[in-house]
C-alpha positions, 0 to 999 in steps of 0.5 A, spaced: 193 484 543 198 489 544 197 495 540 203 500 539 203 506 535 210 507 533 210 514 531 210 516 539 215 519 543 222 518 539 218 515 533 224 511 532 226 503 531 227 503 539 220 502 540 219 497 535 225 493 538 223 493 545 215 492 543 218 486 540 222 484 546 217 485 551 211 482 547 215 475 546 217 475 554 210 476 556 207 472 550 202 477 548 200 478 540 203 485 538 200 489 532 205 495 531 204 501 526 207 507 524 214 504 525 219 509 524 214 514 522 219 520 524 225 517 520 227 520 513 226 513 511 220 510 515 218 503 516 223 497 516 230 497 514 234 491 513 237 491 520 230 492 523 227 486 519 232 482 521 231 483 528 224 482 527 225 475 524 231 473 529 226 475 535 221 470 531 226 465 531 227 465 538 220 465 540 217 461 535 213 467 533 208 468 527 209 474 523 205 478 518 207 484 514 215 483 515 218 486 509 223 492 508 219 498 508 213 496 512 210 500 517 206 495 520 207 488 523 203 483 527 207 479 531 204 473 535 210 470 539 210 462 542 215 458 546 222 461 547 226 455 546 233 457 545 238 453 542 242 455 536 240 460 531 243 464 525 241 471 523 244 475 517 243 482 516 246 483 509 248 490 509 252 494 514 246 495 519 247 494 526 249 488 529 249 491 536 242 493 535 239 486 533 243 484 540 239 489 544 233 487 541 233 479 542 237 479 548 232 480 553 228 475 550 234 470 550 234 471 558 227 467 558 229 461 553 228 454 556 235 453 554 241 457 553 242 461 546 247 461 541 246 466 536 251 467 530 249 474 526 253 475 520 253 480 514 252 486 519 256 492 522 259 491 529 261 499 529 257 503 525 253 510 526 247 511 531 249 505 534 253 503 540 260 499 538 260 492 539 266 493 544 261 498 548 256 492 549 262 487 551 265 492 556 259 496 559 252 493 557 254 486 558 258 488 565 252 491 568 247 486 566 251 481 569 250 484 576 243 484 574 243 476 573 244 475 566 250 472 563 252 473 556 258 473 552 259 476 545 265 473 541 267 477 535 269 473 529 269 479 524 269 487 525 264 490 520 263 497 518 260 502 513 258 501 508 259 494 506 259 491 513 260 484 513 261 483 520 260 477 524 259 475 532 256 470 536 252 471 542 251 466 547 246 467 553 245 463 559 238 464 561 236 467 568 228 468 567 229 473 573 233 479 573 236 482 580 235 489 582 240 494 581 242 500 585 247 505 583 246 512 587 252 515 588 258 516 584 264 515 589 271 515 587 274 513 580 278 507 580 280 505 573 279 508 566 280 502 561 279 502 553 279 498 547 282 501 540 281 497 534 282 497 527 281 493 521 286 492 516 289 499 518 295 497 522 300 500 516 297 506 518 298 505 526 290 507 526 289 503 533 295 506 536 294 513 534 287 512 537 289 510 543 295 514 544 291 521 543 286 518 548 291 517 553 294 523 552 288 527 553 286 523 559 293 523 562 292 531 562 286 530 566 290 526 571 288 520 569 292 513 568 288 510 563 289 502 560 287 502 553 288 495 549 290 496 542 287 491 537 290 490 530 285 486 526 285 482 520 278 479 520 275 482 514 279 484 508 273 487 505 271 493 509 277 497 513 275 501 519 276 503 526 273 504 533 275 506 540 271 504 546 273 507 553 269 506 560 270 508 567 268 505 574 268 507 581 268 504 588 261 504 588 260 500 582 258 506 577 260 504 570 260 509 565 262 508 557 263 512 551 265 510 544 267 513 537 268 510 530 273 512 524 270 514 518 272 517 511 276 523 512 276 523 520 283 522 523 285 517 528 286 523 533 279 526 532 276 519 534 280 519 540 277 526 542 270 524 541 270 518 545 274 522 551 270 528 551 264 524 552 267 520 557 269 526 561 262 529 560 260 523 564 265 523 569 264 531 571 257 530 571 258 524 577 253 520 573 253 512 575 251 510 568 252 514 561 247 517 558 246 511 552 246 506 558 240 510 562 235 508 556 238 501 554 237 499 562 230 500 562 227 494 560 231 490 565 229 495 570 222 494 568 223 486 569 227 486 575 224 484 582 225 489 587 227 497 587 232 499 582 235 506 581 241 510 577 243 517 576 244 519 569 246 526 566 241 527 561 234 525 559 234 522 552 229 521 547 230 514 547 230 514 555 223 517 555 220 512 549 223 506 553 220 509 560 213 510 556 213 503 552 214 499 559 209 503 562 204 501 556 206 494 555 208 491 562 204 496 566 210 498 570 212 505 573 219 508 572 220 515 575 225 520 573 227 525 579 232 531 578 237 531 584 243 536 584 243 537 576 242 529 575 236 525 573 235 519 578 231 514 574 227 509 579 223 503 579 220 502 586 
């Protein structure tokens, strides 16, 4: 049985999510304790609980100790069958985080997976936005052999959530290595600016126009798509995602969400600032993607490498965890102000 101390490294939900995913893939019973020990509200929150229960549905697992507030669970995975599955978070908890938990498991399913996730947040704090997953995360995973799509039925924001998406995954069972070792020349900058039931205030347009103004001042020619969404009358909100790609295949993303009291222009300024930091550093993946790719790197056959501008707590946690569970060594080396993440 795998024994994982959830208080190690970041002590965050990422240790729970990745432990569940890897245990399911290698079909090893898991005991994880001190779950989210370092957080102000330790233990399982509703979104973490639903991630565990959804993973259990996908791999026919037996689970003990899974309830809100629990700091210890036992997870015994079975066959990863796939098929049609549903999940319901019930709060504004992050739908993207749930997707990140189960997506690696779905890649090893016996048949395609269709997962409908309802009553959650598509664009919330401390989480990538749903359009970041669609336009950055899934694009990189496609290069590693995984075909997956996300259809947004309803956008959902804090505090009510009520968002809904459909994740469709074509299992691949083998991940291809990925090598992104040179920044190259910038080709395009694109984006998606979305607002839900805020069209009368031109929120999506204002986010897009300010982002375009700032990027054009740096000599770029961005293409930002505007979405005036009316899918969720129960929860207004907005978000902006930007991404840049280069002629060597580097793909850098950034995002920002609207909040009460935050202007549309501030949303744009945040997203642009984060993207410019990545471009100026000449990284090949952004700082968040650097940790999100670790499980796929660990499971891929062959050598992989990419450059990131910083080592986050989540990156350190994920590298430690794949070493513990898969006995895979991922190395980090500092080169010319960047960090090269390598799996040989």
